N, C-alpha and C positions, 0 to 999 in steps of 0.2 A: 429482443433479447430478454430472457427472463432471469437466467442464473448462470454465472461463470465462476470457476475456481481454478487458480493456477499458482505456481510457486515463482517468486522473484528472488534472484540472487543479486544483491547490491554490488556495484563496481568495487574494485580493490582500492578503495579510498575511504576517508571518513568525513566526507562533505555531504551536505543535503542534496537530494535529487528529487525532482517532482515525481510523485507517485504515478500519475497518468503516463508520463514519459517512460518510466520504467516498465509499466504494463505493456506499452506498445512494443517494447523490445523482446517480450517473451514469445518464443515460437509457439504458435497455436493460440495465442491470446485473442487475436482478431478472428471473430467467427467467420464462417463461410460466406455470410452475406456482406462481409467487408466492413462492418460497423462495430466499433467498440465504444459504447457511449461514455461520455465524460461526466454524466449525471446519473446517479442511481438512488434507489430508495434505501438500500442497506449496504454498509461497508463493514466487513469483518476482516481483521488481520490477525494472524497468529505467528509469533516468532518460532522459528524452527527449533526442534529439540537438540540439534547438533551445534547450535551457535555457541561459540566460546565467549562472545561479547553480547552487547545489547543492540536493539534496533530502536531508534528514537523517531517518533511520529510527531510532526509539528506542522505549522502553517507557514505562509509566506513571511511572517514576522519572526522567523526563527532566530534572528540575531538578538531578539529581546525576550525570548522565552525559552525555557528548557525543554518544552514539549513533554510528551508522555513516553516514558522509557519502558521498553518491553524486554524482559529477560526471556530465556528459553521457555517456550510453551505459553507465555503470557498472551492475552487477547487485547485487541483494541476494537471497539465496536461503536458504530454510529448508525442510527436509524432515523428515518424521517417518515412520518405518516401523511404529511400534507405537501411539503415541498420536496425538492430533490437535494442530494448531497453532491457537490461539485468535486470530482476527484482531482481536478487541476489545482485545487487549493491546499492539498496535502503534500507534505514533503517528508522524506525518510532518509535516515543515515544510519550507518553501522558504527559502533564504537571501535571496531577493528575491521580489517579487510573482509569483504565477501560474505557478509551475513545474509541469511536467507529468511524469508517469511512467506506465508501462504496468504493470498488475497482471495476473499470470497465476496462477490458483488451480486446484488439482486436488484432488478428494475422491472418496471411494467413493460 
């Protein structure tokens, strides 16, 4: 897999959800070869322009950190030139129900 882009709509709640778990729920996210890697070279997320609230990106330690807050059209980007980024370590939540964001991943 080289590159994938898709939109995620968070559940109608305001609790943290594992990013990779949410990716697996998107229709068409799993490519035809049946593999959606949990490690990538690049992760880009952009909050949807129609969001009325925010999307917060955090890690498993979200009880002790506020994470990065994305307003509508804000970006969250992580790149790795040597190692990989583990998508299972990222958690997301909306400040109000059903916030959307676009996920763009790139791997070798």
